[in-house]
LUMSE-876621 format. One line per 8 residues: number of its first residue (from 1); their letters; for each residue x, y, z of C-alpha. Coordinates in steps of 0.05 Angstrom, whole numbers. Example, Ala and Ser with C-alpha at 12.3 -4.5 7.8 and 13.67 -1.06 7.14 Angstrom:
2
1> AS> 246:-90:156  273:-21:143
//
This chain:
762
1> MIIQEYTS> 2016:764:2175  1984:705:2185  1953:679:2117  1920:598:2120  1902:558:2047  1844:525:2049  1846:449:2080  1791:402:2082
9> KRELTKIE> 1790:409:2156  1812:437:2218  1814:419:2285  1805:457:2353  1869:485:2389  1864:432:2445  1900:438:2520  1912:383:2574
17> KSFDLVVV> 1918:399:2646  1922:361:2709  1899:377:2785  1890:349:2844  1808:379:2844  1769:397:2781  1712:435:2806  1653:442:2750
25> GGGMAGVC> 1606:499:2773  1631:569:2797  1569:594:2832  1573:599:2898  1576:520:2928  1638:519:2864  1673:577:2890  1676:563:2963
33> CAITAARQ> 1695:496:2948  1750:514:2905  1778:572:2951  1773:523:3012  1807:466:2970  1860:510:2941  1876:539:3017  1895:480:3039
41> GIKVALIQ> 1955:463:2985  1915:424:2932  1915:443:2859  1843:465:2845  1813:472:2767  1754:519:2777  1713:515:2705  1651:562:2699
49> DRPVLGGN> 1608:556:2637  1586:637:2646  1636:700:2638  1627:717:2714  1615:677:2774  1566:678:2823  1515:637:2791  1448:665:2813
57> ASSEVRLW> 1484:709:2853  1522:734:2791  1499:808:2757  1466:759:2705  1415:733:2752  1417:780:2812  1386:741:2868  1410:760:2940
65> VLGATSHM> 1450:704:2977  1411:679:3031  1407:612:3084  1397:609:3154  1387:676:3176  1325:683:3122  1327:763:3124  1327:755:3195
73> GNNNRWSR> 1259:726:3196  1268:666:3239  1287:644:3303  1362:617:3275  1401:670:3316  1474:674:3310  1466:635:3247  1494:671:3187
81> EGGVIDEI> 1546:614:3152  1614:610:3176  1682:598:3136  1691:626:3066  1617:643:3046  1618:690:3115  1685:711:3089  1657:731:3018
89> LVENTFRN> 1591:765:3046  1631:803:3093  1674:834:3052  1624:847:3006  1584:884:3056  1653:923:3070  1662:944:3000  1597:943:2975
97> KEGNPVLF> 1536:955:3025  1495:984:2978  1491:912:2945  1510:934:2867  1510:866:2833  1565:876:2789  1609:898:2849  1598:826:2875
105> DMVLVDKV> 1617:796:2814  1677:831:2828  1685:810:2897  1681:736:2877  1731:737:2826  1775:777:2868  1771:726:2916  1777:669:2872
113> LAEINIEL> 1844:704:2834  1880:711:2901  1891:632:2912  1955:619:2877  1928:543:2876  1869:559:2835  1862:562:2751  1796:602:2741
121> FLNTIVFD> 1764:579:2672  1710:622:2653  1659:613:2591  1678:547:2596  1627:489:2581  1637:416:2609  1606:371:2551  1641:305:2560
129> IQKSDEKT> 1676:257:2612  1720:195:2600  1720:136:2658  1779:100:2672  1733:53:2706  1661:41:2715  1662:83:2788  1724:129:2773
137> ISQVTAFN> 1718:192:2733  1785:202:2699  1773:273:2659  1724:327:2630  1725:356:2568  1700:431:2561  1692:485:2507  1709:558:2517
145> PQNQTEFI> 1677:591:2450  1712:661:2475  1788:631:2451  1763:564:2415  1795:526:2448  1785:449:2480  1806:432:2549  1815:368:2581
153> FKAELFAD> 1816:363:2653  1847:305:2690  1847:297:2768  1840:246:2812  1780:282:2845  1718:323:2817  1669:365:2845  1594:372:2813
161> CSGDGIVS> 1576:437:2834  1539:450:2767  1468:457:2787  1439:417:2730  1500:363:2748  1533:354:2683  1587:309:2707  1542:267:2748
169> YLSGASYR> 1491:260:2686  1550:244:2646  1583:197:2692  1512:153:2695  1508:170:2768  1441:153:2797  1398:216:2801  1320:234:2807
177> IGAEDKEE> 1270:299:2788  1203:318:2820  1167:300:2883  1169:245:2920  1103:216:2949  1089:217:3021  1097:151:3034  1169:145:3008
185> HLELFAPD> 1194:183:3061  1131:192:3107  1143:268:3090  1072:298:3105  1089:356:3066  1104:323:3005  1054:360:2949  997:335:2912
193> KNEYGELL> 1028:334:2849  969:341:2802  946:405:2850  1019:434:2861  1063:401:2813  1128:369:2827  1181:419:2806  1201:491:2825
201> GHSIFFYM> 1213:538:2763  1265:587:2742  1263:662:2757  1288:728:2710  1287:794:2752  1292:869:2725  1317:939:2752  1288:1002:2742
209> KDTGKPVT> 1312:1072:2747  1279:1139:2755  1312:1184:2701  1274:1249:2733  1241:1265:2670  1181:1228:2628  1207:1161:2595  1163:1127:2540
217> YVAPDFAL> 1160:1054:2533  1141:1015:2470  1132:947:2484  1159:889:2445  1111:844:2399  1123:782:2439  1104:814:2508  1054:782:2556
225> KDIESTIP> 989:827:2537  923:823:2587  968:823:2653  914:832:2704  876:768:2672  936:723:2665  984:741:2730  931:747:2779
233> KVMKPEYF> 981:774:2834  989:837:2805  921:854:2832  946:833:2907  1000:896:2944  1038:840:2982  1069:817:2916  1062:873:2861
241> STGHHGCK> 1085:949:2868  1115:997:2827  1163:1006:2879  1195:942:2872  1247:903:2826  1301:855:2822  1293:801:2882  1227:833:2899
249> YWWLEYGG> 1201:794:2835  1227:726:2860  1152:706:2840  1156:708:2767  1171:639:2758  1154:596:2703  1169:520:2685  1148:477:2749
257> RIDTIHDT> 1108:434:2693  1161:425:2643  1231:403:2633  1275:448:2678  1334:428:2641  1323:416:2567  1268:478:2566  1303:517:2590
265> EAIKYELW> 1307:561:2522  1234:562:2523  1223:580:2595  1269:642:2591  1226:664:2530  1165:656:2567  1199:693:2617  1220:745:2577
273> KVVYGIWD> 1146:755:2551  1121:761:2624  1174:814:2643  1164:863:2582  1086:849:2597  1091:881:2667  1131:934:2648  1075:948:2591
281> YIKNSGKY> 1029:947:2642  1066:990:2686  1085:1050:2635  1025:1041:2593  964:1016:2636  949:1082:2662  946:1062:2734  1011:1087:2755
289> PEAANYTL> 1030:1151:2734  1081:1147:2781  1127:1106:2738  1124:1166:2691  1196:1178:2694  1217:1106:2694  1259:1064:2650  1276:996:2646
297> EWVGVIPG> 1344:992:2663  1363:920:2658  1324:848:2651  1366:789:2663  1392:747:2605  1393:675:2633  1343:651:2688  1356:636:2753
305> KRESRRFK> 1343:565:2759  1317:528:2825  1310:449:2813  1331:401:2773  1367:343:2783  1377:313:2846  1431:261:2853  1443:198:2898
313> GHYMLTQQ> 1491:207:2952  1498:159:3015  1443:192:3047  1388:233:3034  1356:288:3074  1286:291:3078  1235:337:3111  1241:298:3180
321> DVIEQRNH> 1316:324:3186  1301:391:3167  1241:403:3221  1273:355:3287  1332:384:3267  1357:316:3269  1435:307:3290  1480:263:3246
329> YDSVAYGG> 1554:243:3272  1582:258:3201  1559:332:3201  1590:381:3160  1541:434:3142  1473:465:3160  1418:491:3129  1361:546:3162
337> WSIDLHPA> 1321:566:3110  1249:548:3105  1218:492:3074  1203:531:3016  1162:502:2960  1121:543:2901  1068:518:2860  1089:491:2793
345> DGVYSAKN> 1050:540:2754  1089:591:2778  1072:664:2755  1009:644:2732  979:610:2792  926:641:2838  961:602:2896  1006:639:2937
353> GCNQWHSK> 1082:642:2910  1111:600:2959  1088:557:3024  1148:572:3075  1151:531:3134  1205:539:3183  1238:499:3236  1254:515:3306
361> GIYPIPYR> 1323:527:3290  1382:497:3249  1392:436:3226  1451:397:3215  1469:368:3139  1508:301:3144  1578:293:3095  1544:228:3062
369> SYVSYDID> 1489:273:3028  1563:305:2987  1585:235:2972  1559:208:2904  1538:144:2921  1560:108:2851  1621:147:2829  1684:136:2874
377> NLFIGGRL> 1716:203:2860  1655:243:2855  1629:292:2916  1560:325:2892  1555:399:2911  1502:457:2917  1435:439:2895  1455:371:2872
385> MSASHVAF> 1464:344:2942  1424:278:2959  1363:305:2988  1281:297:2977  1238:350:2941  1211:371:3009  1286:381:3045  1308:404:2981
393> GSSRVMCT> 1258:466:2989  1298:484:3041  1371:463:3029  1372:493:2957  1387:564:2981  1461:594:2961  1488:604:3026  1467:526:3051
401> SAHGGQAI> 1505:507:2985  1558:540:2992  1571:519:3064  1559:447:3043  1618:466:2985  1671:481:3037  1656:423:3064  1672:386:2998
409> GMAAALCV> 1727:430:2983  1766:405:3059  1748:335:3042  1781:336:2974  1843:366:3003  1841:313:3057  1828:255:3008  1883:277:2962
417> KSNQKPAD> 1930:283:3016  1915:222:3052  1909:177:2986  1832:171:3004  1766:165:2969  1712:208:2987  1672:147:3021  1731:128:3062
425> YIAPEEVK> 1715:199:3106  1647:167:3120  1678:122:3178  1661:160:3253  1731:168:3260  1752:191:3187  1706:247:3184  1723:278:3251
433> KIQRALIA> 1785:301:3213  1742:337:3162  1705:371:3222  1760:397:3259  1789:431:3195  1722:456:3179  1721:483:3249  1786:516:3247
441> SGQYIPQL> 1773:551:3183  1707:587:3216  1653:533:3195  1600:526:3249  1575:458:3250  1517:446:3296  1508:398:3360  1583:386:3349
449> KLNEFGGL> 1627:391:3398  1701:366:3394  1751:365:3448  1828:387:3452  1812:439:3412  1856:505:3397  1929:471:3388  1976:500:3429
457> AVKAEISA> 1925:551:3464  1903:489:3492  1962:477:3541  1972:544:3552  1952:590:3620  1906:645:3594  1890:709:3635  1855:781:3611
465> SSGLKLLE> 1860:845:3634  1785:850:3647  1729:814:3633  1654:837:3624  1613:835:3683  1549:861:3654  1514:903:3710  1480:954:3659
473> IAKGDSYF> 1461:967:3595  1466:1046:3597  1402:1087:3579  1407:1121:3507  1363:1177:3479  1304:1130:3457  1245:1091:3470  1209:1026:3441
481> KLDYPVAM> 1138:1030:3442  1103:965:3459  1060:962:3395  1084:885:3392  1129:846:3452  1189:859:3454  1253:808:3499  1320:819:3511
489> LLPLKDKI> 1357:752:3502  1408:737:3552  1460:688:3573  1446:664:3638  1459:614:3688  1445:592:3760  1389:642:3770  1352:701:3733
497> PHIQLIAK> 1378:760:3758  1336:824:3788  1327:865:3737  1306:935:3725  1279:975:3666  1258:1046:3657  1184:1048:3621  1132:1116:3605
505> SDEDTTID> 1070:1110:3609  1013:1146:3575  963:1123:3629  952:1079:3699  961:1005:3661  1000:940:3679  1052:908:3637  1062:825:3631
513> VQIRTSIK> 1133:802:3633  1150:732:3623  1222:685:3629  1228:635:3569  1272:595:3539  1282:541:3487  1265:468:3497  1324:451:3459
521> KFNFTPDA> 1373:493:3488  1409:494:3424  1352:529:3392  1329:611:3402  1254:600:3395  1223:620:3465  1172:554:3461  1173:545:3538
529> ILFQKTYK> 1146:595:3593  1189:594:3658  1152:655:3690  1099:708:3687  1089:770:3722  1054:831:3724  1074:892:3740  1036:962:3746
537> LTKGEQII> 1053:1023:3726  1023:1098:3733  1027:1143:3682  1097:1179:3660  1163:1162:3677  1186:1103:3724  1229:1047:3742  1204:980:3741
545> EIDFDELG> 1236:924:3789  1239:858:3759  1248:797:3809  1240:726:3795  1233:694:3855  1307:656:3859  1281:618:3800  1338:573:3786
553> IEKGYYFV> 1362:562:3714  1408:516:3679  1457:551:3637  1429:575:3575  1395:634:3532  1328:661:3564  1286:720:3538  1266:770:3583
561> CIMKNPAV> 1192:778:3554  1158:843:3560  1085:837:3529  1053:883:3484  1018:952:3506  1014:1008:3459  1006:1055:3520  1073:1039:3550
569> QIAESNQL> 1142:1053:3522  1209:1023:3544  1282:1064:3547  1332:1033:3497  1404:1038:3495  1456:1057:3448  1502:1005:3468  1519:932:3431
577> ITGVMAVY> 1546:878:3468  1576:808:3436  1524:757:3452  1455:801:3480  1409:822:3435  1336:851:3434  1279:812:3391  1210:826:3375
585> NYQNPAVS> 1142:790:3360  1124:821:3306  1119:802:3227  1162:794:3171  1127:774:3113  1174:766:3064  1197:697:3096  1120:683:3114
593> NYGAQKPS> 1125:707:3185  1077:729:3208  1085:733:3277  1075:659:3299  1072:585:3245  1011:559:3255  1009:500:3207  954:444:3199
601> EDIGVDAF> 965:381:3229  976:341:3170  1036:374:3142  1091:349:3198  1119:413:3215  1112:454:3287  1081:512:3311  1110:568:3347
609> EFWCPKRR> 1123:643:3359  1172:682:3313  1225:723:3359  1261:767:3311  1318:822:3314  1307:887:3266  1366:912:3221  1411:964:3252
617> PLGKNLAL> 1407:1030:3265  1330:1005:3290  1334:938:3338  1368:971:3402  1380:936:3462  1333:958:3529  1367:990:3581  1372:950:3631
625> KFEPAIES> 1401:943:3699  1421:873:3727  1437:848:3805  1482:796:3801  1515:821:3744  1513:774:3684  1580:732:3683  1588:703:3614
633> FDVENVRN> 1648:729:3575  1703:698:3609  1774:697:3576  1765:620:3578  1714:628:3526  1766:632:3474  1787:558:3480  1716:535:3459
641> EIFRPLVG> 1718:511:3389  1638:549:3387  1656:615:3344  1586:644:3365  1537:650:3414  1505:583:3432  1485:565:3510  1523:608:3519
649> ANAWVADL> 1557:676:3497  1620:634:3484  1661:701:3482  1705:739:3515  1689:806:3524  1723:866:3552  1697:917:3599  1692:983:3562
657> QDVNPTIT> 1737:1015:3618  1787:977:3604  1831:1016:3563  1887:973:3538  1840:908:3531  1889:846:3535  1892:774:3531  1965:739:3553
665> LRWEKAQW> 1977:661:3536  2033:634:3579  2070:567:3575  2117:530:3620  2162:516:3563  2173:562:3500  2136:543:3446  2151:547:3364
673> IKEIKLFF> 2092:582:3336  2081:591:3259  2006:615:3257  1953:649:3295  1884:645:3287  1835:705:3318  1766:698:3309  1721:760:3320
681> DTDSDHAM> 1647:785:3314  1615:811:3256  1551:794:3280  1533:726:3249  1462:751:3264  1456:796:3210  1434:773:3143  1485:807:3085
689> ENVQMGHH> 1444:799:3029  1499:812:2976  1444:856:2924  1393:903:2929  1378:915:3005  1437:954:3028  1462:950:3092  1468:998:3153
697> DSAMPFCV> 1541:991:3164  1598:969:3119  1643:940:3176  1603:910:3229  1605:948:3297  1619:889:3340  1691:874:3301  1758:888:3327
705> REYEIFDD> 1786:937:3277  1852:946:3317  1902:897:3350  1977:886:3370  2010:815:3380  2073:811:3423  2118:763:3437  2151:748:3508
713> AENIIYSI> 2209:803:3497  2147:849:3481  2165:853:3405  2102:859:3370  2106:806:3321  2035:824:3288  1994:885:3279  1938:915:3234
721> TTNHQTVN> 1889:973:3242  1842:959:3187  1810:892:3208  1733:883:3189  1735:804:3175  1709:750:3221  1775:700:3215  1845:729:3219
729> SIVLKDTI> 1895:675:3197  1961:697:3215  2024:669:3185  2089:687:3215  2146:708:3161  2183:662:3210  2171:613:3262  2185:636:3327
737> KTKVLTLR> 2201:610:3397  2164:644:3457  2134:625:3526  2085:687:3518  2039:714:3466  2006:775:3484  1944:807:3452  1929:878:3456
745> FKHPSELV> 1861:904:3423  1824:964:3413  1756:969:3430  1712:983:3362  1684:1041:3399  1662:1079:3458  1601:1042:3458  1621:976:3435
753> PATVYGII> 1674:928:3476  1728:889:3445  1704:815:3437  1748:747:3413  1707:689:3402  1773:642:3391  1836:632:3384  1879:584:3360
761> VN> 1955:573:3358  1997:531:3318
//
């Protein structure tokens, strides 16, 4: 028993802790920042003011994590962000392909707790900072109401990934809120602030459940009434349906015309009025008898925030960076979501819920945008990064934020090890150290090519038991009806091969075939038509021989497009091959894809067509034969640091008939080896939304599950039978000395050949 007598005043328990890096904010940016830094060997505190990690992705908000893949509704092929965010999404899909938000919480905390160099502080709210001088933060102070403890966190470096920027704000760093005028950065899409407002608002979602028996609902007194007159979108089927819940109601948004920081509680109550009012409308208006058995299972308790403060870095991202895909010498991350601005009146606006304008491909983000301009030891991550309001409309989404968080974590680790400040790595030669380390961790950086990548693998003689020479994508048992155009996206060089396909026609007719490519070779927007030809078909099934008159081409990706004709069906294949896919010129309204982007001339974005894949089990490859074979899958590709298709397949792909697909590395002299990194194909084109969507596969069908590694004495030094991850970092128990490494793989299935994107040996 403890008995405490009266005293005039008591103090909280105070604990002081020191770290190399303090990360404030446990959303996707903060989590990926902390994990990346910790894996480099520095001590990290991860401070989150909520009981769970994930921020807007957590079970408290339940927004899906997205970025450049944009629901697979844009032209950003193979664009899912790499590194830790990829690892998390791949793991979540493996454990939780149905998209349970509570299980995603578990995946995040499991990843963080696995890192011995991270100390996690949940329910811990930062409220003060101290400086050692005008430009240097020395500590942050936080309070945990669950254990009634005040913490003082000291560190050499701080990463503010807190969403509203509590550390940056308290430190006095420069920031801005709201939309810039067109004239400031010559951004033609900058909104009319009177007409459209300056800020994106908050959203609260709800989940419903069919109980199998009638359920009554009595609305609270505060619930919004007269829904049809106050919320115009409930009359529009593209927005409102009794089959929708969760993220489908992203447009339940409010707060863009008030203070999105200090008025957050008022915004929350307004959104609760909206949610409970809409549910009252669904249940009690009499218009939706199909909802009789539905109950309201969950309503968000905190709003998901979109926009508040944006802090000043050494470079401000603008609309032109996004649309023109401007390259930067110090690129460390990328974006690819559309420029996505919403009317400030949100749910009460009669306007479209969003205005999404896509670029033709992904765009690089410079390191300078993540380094505070004013505070020498502060990184600004997530939606705090230095960007204009228009560019922020794209960069704000969670995969993009996470990708930038990883860059911050890597930079912080290098700063600690070299006793440098964040801005020191802005120098062109210094930032290459960050870029190289990020790529080695699986991070893709567009338009960047570094030399001599791969450690000891660069010096090895490399050979393989086979290499795919693609002569045929074998015919399966299905056909695609040409209700809209389809194309096969193929990695080619020198010339377009002769192609044979199988068609079924309901009548005598014709089909048009086009060869297209991208004007920018690193894109996948087919904006250049190179060749077009019409072929006659007769009624019934037939083989079509497609020849392109020895058309000479540069190395790159080419679209073999078969244009719309609903009377014709094209044979499909069940085979899957890395770096090859079918894409379709169809509509995906969820991301403002209506087959083509047709902007007015005065907003500074491009007009082009969308050619996008379909999710498995749909979207099969077309059954084709090639003469000569497509040869883009050589083993030399594994020494290329681009671990995804770009200009070429960038992968070694084995022949399916090879019963023991093997890669062998040989050195003239024996090498000391401690670590081997392998990069596998987990389908970086697939948008792995973490909640609600659900996915056909738990493990990606392209990914090698089983392999063994041998030394020069044929000793097995590593083996695995359950891989499903992109990057396998194999740290050997003991450093070995060998002249040969032999890697023997098993094909993922009888329809999918073994693939390796890259090998790094150290």
